[in-house]
N, C-alpha and C positions, 0 to 999 in steps of 0.2 A: 493480378489478388496478391498471389503468391507471395511477390514482391514488395507488394504493401505491408502483407501478414509479418516477411524479415524482419524489412528496415523496420518492426512498430516495436519490434520487440526485444530488436538492439538498440533500440532510442530506451529503454525498460530497465533494461539491464543494464545501463550510464546511468543512467540518475537513479537504481536503488544502491548504484556503488558511491557515486559524489555525495548521495544524502544522510546511510547511515550511522554514520557518526554525528547529524544532526541530531538524529532522533532517539537518541540516548541522557543524551541533558535536558532539559528543562529551560524550555526558552518560551514567551511568549508568542505569542499563532505570528509569522511576516507573511503581507501582503505585497499582491504588487503596487494598489495603493493605496495602502492602507494596513497599521498593524494594531492588535489587539489580540488579547484572551479570549476562551472561549470551549463552550462544546456542551454536548446536550442529547444533537437529534435534528436530523435535516429532511427535505424531501427534494425530489429530484423529477425535470421536466424532462425527458428524452425523447428523442429523432431517431431513428432508426431511416437505417434503407438497408434491407436488403431483394432476395426475388422468394417466392412460393409457386409452386410450380413449374420451376427455370423460367416466369417474369418475374420483371421491380414489382418492391414493393416498397412503398410508401408508411409503417406504424409508432405513431404516437407512442409514448409509452410518460407512466408517474410512478415512482416508489418509494418509499420514504423511512424513514425509523428510527428507532435508538441510537444513539452514535457513542459506545465505548469508550472510554480512556480515548477516545483520542486519535482511535486506533478502525475498532470495528464497527461498523453500522450490522444491525442485526432488524429485521425493516419486509413488509408485504411491498407487492410491485403487481400491473397492469397493466398490458398495450391492445392493441390492435389493427388490424393495415383498413386503410384510408382508398384507396384512388383505387380501380376496374383492372383484372385481377382474370385472365381470358378462361372458358373451360373447352375442351378440344369441343367440340362437337357427339367423339366420339365415346366421351366422359363428364357430359351432360346430363344431368339428371329430368331436364327439357329441351330438346333441341329445339324446339320452338319461338326460343328465346331466350333474350342476352343474356350469358348467366354469366355470375362474375364470383369469384371464391371472397370467399372471407377466413382471414388469419386469425386468431388470437391467442394470449396465454393470460395466467395470473397461478400468485403466487411469492418463494420466499425468495427474501434479499438479500444477500450479504455482499459488504464490500471488508477490502480491508487495507487498506487509508496507512500509507507508510512515509513513515515521515510527515508528517499532517500541518504540522508549525514551519516548514518549507515550502516559498512562491509556488514552487515548480513542483509535483511529487509524480510516484506512479500509483492506484490505485489497481485490486485485484478484485474484481466483480461475479457474483458466480446469481446468477439467475435460478432457485427447481419448483415449478409447479405442473400445473396441467395449460394443455395447448390444445387445438380446436381448430377444426375447419371446418365450409360450411359450404354450399351455392347457395344463391340467391339473386332474382332475377335483378339485371342494374340496366333499364333500357337509356340513352341518349336523353341527353336534357332536354332538348325538341322535343321528344316524347312525351315526358310529363305532363305537355302541353295540349295536345292532339288525344290521349287515348288514355283514360282510368287505368289507373296505376296499384298494384296493392304489390306489395311484397313478397316473396314465396321466398320460404327458406326448406335447403330438402338436404340429402345426405351430408350428417354431419357426425366427423368422424376426431375422435377422440388421440392425443397421448399423453407421456411421460418429456416430460420438457425439458433438459439440461442444458443447460450457456454461460460455459464460461466468458470472462472479456476481460480486457487489458483496458487502461486506462492515462491518458495523463490528465493531472488537475492542477488546473491554475488556480492561485489565491487572487479574488480579484476585490472584494472585499473582504473587512472579516465574518460576514452574513452572503457569503455569493460566495461559488466559484463557478469554471468553467473546466468540461471532463470532456477531449474528446478521444473516441476508443475503438474496439474490433474486436470483435465475438466470437462462435459461434455454435449456431444452435442446433444442440444436437434432441429431435424427436423418434422419442420411440411410438408406433404404433399401438396400442393397447390393444388392441386381439391379438395380430401375429404376436409382436413381440420383439419385434424386428425396428434398425433402423431406420425411418420413413426419407428415403432421397431426395423424395418432393416436397419439404415442408423442410429438412437440414439441412445447414449452408449458415456463411460468416452476413457479418450485419457489420456495415462503418454506425457507426449513432456519434453524437452531441448532446449533450447531457449537463440543464442548469443548475446547479443546487444551489437551494436562499435555506437559513436554518442558522445553527445557534452548533459551530465548529467546534 
């Protein structure tokens, strides 16, 4: 993961150097398939691959907002994990059941888009908001047909979350962009005021953005 992060940062620096001059001169948006002018606002559908409590976590997200001057996004967003994240028996709120962690977060989203008119350019992304983990009963699919199922939620923990990210953005059309990226989630325990290493960690992401850029 460290090698991938180093390579990603190097790519961002090269792109920033190459497009700096282009961003100073006004021009229409250049895309891979078609060029057009536009700005105003956009929404993004994102899927992240990360870890929660040491296990793989798939985390869809959605965010969007106002795109100011073709440079700054001011908006909100949120997401949550969708897959089974096993809870160790020693930490389980109900050891007799198949308990899973669920992680979610919601808050403010900002993006600084460098040389938005260029077909390929870097984006600095920052999330600030609230995060939580909880335990819930997640039986196997075949168990749902054989036994009565009632979802139980327990052991809710809250965090302050700051997640900076770097993206490479590709202008596919005037209304759609593709942005692979990498981020690191800093989750601070609401009670202890310290970094929670079980929830904090790196993420790989892929975002599709739609709107008026």
